[in-house]
Residue, then its C-alpha position, 0 to 999 in steps of 0.5 A: x231517474x229518467x224524466x229528471x235527466x231529460x228535463x221533461x216531466x210525464x203526465x202524472x208529474x205535471x198534475x202532482x206539481x200542480x195539485x201540490x202548487x195549489x194546496x200551497x196556495x190554499x194554505x198561504x191563503x188560510x194563513x194570512x187572515x190568522x197572521x193578520x189577526x196576530x200582528x195586525x189587528x187589535x181585539x175588539x175593545x169590549x167594557x166592562x162592570x168593575x164589580x164584575x166577579x168573573x172577570x177578578x180571578x187572579x193571574x196563574x200562569x199555564x198548566x199547558x204551555x203555548x210549547x206544550x200545545x204544539x207539543x199536543x197537536x203536532x208532535x203527538x198526531x204526527x208520531x202516531x201517524x206515523x208509527x200506524x203506517x210503518x206498522x201497517x206496510x210492514x205487516x201486509x208485506x209493502x215495507x219497500x213500495x215505492x211510488x214513483x214522483x218527479x222521476x224519483x223513488x218514493x216509500x209508499x208508507x211516506x206517501x200515504x204518511x203525508x197524505x193524511x199529514x196534509x189532510x190534518x194539516x188543513x183541517x187544524x188551519x181551519x180550525x185556528x182560523x175559525x178560533x181566532x176569528x172568533x176571539x177578535x170579534x168578541x174580545x171577550x174579557x179573561x177571569x183575570x182581565x182586571x188583575x192584569x189590566x189593572x184597567x184606570x178611567x179618565x179622571x185618574x181613577x179605578x175599579x177599587x174607587x166607590x164611585x166606579x163600582x156599578x159603572x160600565x166602564x168603556x173609556x180606560x187604559x190598561x196599566x198593567x203594572x208587574x205584567x207584560x205587554x202581551x199578557x195585558x193583550x191577552x186579557x181580551x182574547x178570552x172566546x173560544x178557548x184556542x187550547x180547546x179547540x186545536x186539542x179536541x180537533x188533533x186528538x179527535x180526529x187521531x182518534x178517528x184515524x185509529x178507528x180505520x186504521x187499527x185492525x189487530x185482532x190480538x186486543x179488542x181493547x187496545x184500540x178503544x183505550x189509546x181512542x179513550x187516552x187520547x181524548x182525555x188529554x184534549x179534555x185534560x188541556x180544555x179543562x185546564x184553561x179554567x184551572x188556570x183562571x184563562x177562561x169561563x167555562x163557557x169559552x171550553x165548551x165552545x173550543x171543544x164543540x168547534x174542535x169536534x165538529x172540525x175534526x168530524x168534518x175533516x175526516x168524513x168529508x175531506x179526508x173520505x177515506x174514513x168509511x170502512x176499516x182497513x186491513x190487508x190479505x197476506x195471500x191473494x185467493x185464486x179465482x175459481x170456477x163455481x161449476x168445477x168447485x161444486x162438481x156441478x154439470x150444466x147439461x144445457x147451456x142457459x135458455x137464453x142463449x137458444x135459438x128462438x122458434x120460428x114463431x118467437x117462442x123459447x125451447x124448454x130446458x127439457x125439450x133442448x136437453x133430449x134434441x126434441x121440440x115437443x114443448x115451448x114457451x113463448x117470450x111472455x110464458x117463458x118470464x112467467x116461469x122464470 
C-alpha cells in the first residue's frame, strides 16, 4: 500500500504495467480485423449453379445458438479453470497466499487464473480471426443459400426458370422474402465453420489444461471422463452445423482442425506451462547428510583434495590413510584408474 500512497511505482510495478499495456495493445490490434470483417467488408461474391443440390437445402434454426456458443466457449472454460485453481491452492494450503501488484495484495490463485485466462483469450482471438479471414475470403455459399437468398437475375428470371437450369449465375440480387438481411448476409459465410473452430479450440485447450492440472489420486478415470465430455461437447457442436443445414461437412472438418491446431499451439508454445503434471508437496522434507544417513565413515578426503607429490604424482588412498607414501600414481595413471 505504501507504493500507492507515495504515488511511486517500484520497478516490478512498472514492468507489470508495461506488460499489461503491451498485451492490451495486442488484443486491440487482433480485434480490428475481426471488427472490419463483421461491420465493413462484404464477403466474396461467389457465383453458383441453380441446379447445385448442395445449396438447395431448407433453412433451419440453429440448435447451438450464438448465446449458447458463448456459454460453451467462454463460460464453461472460465468456470472450470477457476474451480481447478481454487481447488489446487486449497489442497496445497496456499489459499491465503497473496501477490503484491501495484501496491495491492491480490490472491495468488486469482493471479494464476488470470494468467491462464490471458493465454486462453489470446488463442481464442487468433482462432476467431483465422476463421473470419477464411469466411470473407472464400465466401462459400451455405447449404440453405437458395432458400434464403431466393436469387433473382437481371432479366427478372430466377432459378426456377428452365433457361437457368444449367447456367452459372454471377449477376443476381437476393430477394430474401421472409428472411432478414442478416440471414441473407450470413448465407454467404459457410467456410470454415466458426462454431466448430471456436468450440474445438476452447474445449480442447481446457482438456489439455485438465491433463496437467488435475492430480487427484482418488480416481484415475475422473480426469479422462471430464476430457471426453468436453471433446464430445465440441463434437456435437460441430455436427449440429451439418444437421441444421448451416454448413457443409468440409466446412465443419476444416473448422474443427483449425480449432484443434490452435489449441495445441496455444498450449504448447504460448502457455509453456503444460510440460509435466503439476502437484504440490504438503511437507517439505529437510535435506540430510548422505554419509550420516548411510552410516558411512570417510577415512580420508577424496584424492583430488590431496596435495601432489614432488614429481607431480598423486598419492594413493591406501598410502595416504596409513601415513606413508609407498605407492603413488601420476596424473595420467590416476585418471586411468578412475
